[in-house]
N, C-alpha and C positions, 0 to 999 in steps of 0.2 A: 466373412464380414460382408454385408450388403452395403451398398453406398449409392448415393445419387450425386453425381458430379455436375457442377455448374460450369458451362463453357463461357468463354469470353464474349460470345454474342448473346448471352442471356438464356441460352437453352439449357435444359437439364438432360442428363444422360444416365439413365438407370443401368446399373451393372453390379457386379460383385467381384470381389477378389478373395479367394478362399485359400487358406493354408492347407496343404496336404502333407502331413508329417512335419518334420522339422525344417526342411529346406526347399520344398517345392510349392509353387503358387500357381493357381489356376485362375485365368481371367475369363469371366462369363459375361456375355453381352445380352442384355434384355431390351435394347433400344430399337427404335424404328429406323434409325439412320446408320447403325453399325459402328463398330470399333475397328480401327486399323492398327496393325502391329508390324513393326519392322525390327527384326533381330540383327544386331551388329554382325557384320561379316556376310550378310545375305542381301542380295539386291532385290529380292522379292518382298512385296508387302502382302501380309495376310489380312483379309477382310473377314471379320466376324459379324454375322447378321443373325442374331438370336442363336449364337453358338458359343463355343468355348475353346480355349487353347491353354496349353501348359507353358508358363513363362520360364525360360531358361536363359542363362547367360545375361546379356544386357541388350538394350534396344530402346525403342520409342513406341509409345501408345498414343494414337490420335483419336479424338472423340468426335464421331459423326462426320468426319471429313478425312480424306486421304492425307497422309503426312506430307505430301507434296503441295498441298493447298496452303498458301501463305496465311489464311485465316484459321487454320486448324489449331485447336488447343492440344498441346503436346505434353505428355508425361514421359520423363526419362526414367528407366529402371536399370538396375545392374545387380548382379549377384556378387555379394561380398564373400570372397573365398575364405576369408579369415573365420567366418561364421561356421565353417565346416569343422573347425577344430576346437570350438568352445565346449566346455564341460558344464 
């Protein structure tokens, strides 16, 4: 699914979130300022600049700014383990 996200400072952030199979999601950045991802349990922040990453576990996505920036728009994601057992 393609999307354009609007940040709190009025900027738009083109990107996509695509489903891969039943339980995997890929985050694709098409923006000029990048997307920043921090996975829970990891101290490192991943910067995507016109790139992509596979989302796993849980964490935070920041649009156009580092997650440490107080003005960053943050999206929290988590993998619901119960979904693995649904029929």
